Phi, psi and omega in degrees: 000133176247130187237155173224166178226146181226145174234128182273058180092150182290142174074019182248036176103179184293154179295136179261122181273133174248119183251128179236154176260171180297345178290342181289335175213113187293131179255126182294166188300325185293338179289335182275357178290142181247152180266187187293344183248006185291326179243083187277144172245026178303135181305130177092352177298139177250127181286122181293162179295168180296165182303323183293341186261359180294146181289159176300140177092350179260133183245093177293141185232019185297337179246005177294316185219147183279163170269125184236123178267138181231196187280200185284167180292140171288128179257121177234141182278153182265123177214079186301146176298141187255346183245106180296143175260174181239159179088159182269127183270182180294158183255133177232150174232151181236132177282191183302135182256317175051045172084003183270077185296313180304312181295324179295312180301316181297318181292321178292322177294321180299327179274000179079020180269332177239149175272186184293341178269002179083020181254154181300128179225017188259010176058240186272011179301154179243129186233126178241128170265137185267011174100174184065075180269335189241179174075143179076316180267177193280339191212066179296321180293323175299323177295313179299316179301319179296313182297319178297318179293316180296330177300317179289317182294317180295318179298321179294335181265000180094003176253204172203158173227117184230168186216151176254162178280124173256168180295333180283337171293317177297321181294316180292319176300316180294319179297321180288317185284316192250341176052239183267015176296124180297141176237158180278098184271351183087353180213053180096194185275136174221162175221153175297322181300313180294318180295321179297315179296319180292335183256030171090016178302134183253126181301325180295327175292314181297321180295330184260358182292125182241170184301321183291332174292316181297316180296319179297314180297319184292341182262001182293144173285157177263331184220147175207151176243127182220123175051041179082000177258130174267111184264130174206165183277307191262144176274071183215155174269007182298340177302331180297338179289346188247005175155162180257006174218161179300316180299318180294318178299311182297319178296318181295318179297314180295319179296322178298316180291326180292323179294335171062037176265122187301318181293321178295316180293323177298317180297321176297313177301314181302317182290326180282353174272351178298150183209170174070018179294336185260001184264153172070193184298133181087355183296319180296323177295323178296318177298315181299326179298325177283317179296320179296328183277315189254350180094169181105165179248345178211146172264138173239123187220165172247224168078294182269118182302138181305321178300333175285321181292324182274346182086003178296320168253112180137346178291145178273000185265113173074183180247143179259152177240136180077184181275172180289157178257113178238122182254342182179187180300157180249120178261129183205192182055057180058032178078009184266349183231141176238118179268135186239359177276102183279003178075043182298330181285348179243036178066027174272230185219137174275117189264131167235122190226135172280140176245150355292162179302140182089004179295000000 
């Protein structure tokens, strides 16, 4: 079951949930392929309830996108820039990466942000990642290591590289912290471990996960405003449940993770998996509810692959051949929302985009 939520403007009553089934957008056969960890027999794994039994607001994604195994990690040497530059540089955003380190390095190089050795060469440029660094792809930990290194290199050059919290960061944190501890899913017993495996969790990532990775993920902001753009990971109004300002939302998310209560973290993860709030009728109002509350003139988000938003993957008419065609960000919801998840895990494109569009 794929679910979305819509709000008809801030302060206009309770959120109205829109629930759709997989019949609403046809998913091609390759999306239903499972990887080596999709059906785990790990001791203590709890099999989640059927799709029909999932609670409202939870978006299972085990069949949304496939698990794809790739080659070895790209190894790049660290050589931070030594001469700081002055002035504010251009702004770039990166969509969902999901462990595709090779594609990420290539996309950053194409935009002139990394040199041929994979080191920061963009001076005072500003780079924001919209979350979801791990799962489904081959090297999520390599992606996190790269982003952490670029943060230091960019700062040394007078720019910055920053990142937002995605639902897969919450999922990986939960799987590591709580494992097979049962959580209150609203529809029977669930565990972070089982959900992580079902959503493309890679054993190689878990084996290489260290304390500094966990600390870095737990400190990520959920929302940020930059140059009139409201940056967030998920296309949902669920952020409104956590505060009426950007600072309050970010503080609430961090405090929730600090309390380390499995049920609380599960509820946070569940809400951040909601999607499609900005699509279809009422979508522009949902975007405005967030902009009116947190500021900005446009939302920039990841999470929902552009082929799903455009209907390229999901139409019930005919059969498709090959992967989806994604050429760039998708602008929708009366021009108020920019989608940045190019569907790299489904043979789409890993997007790195300068803002504002048309720069």
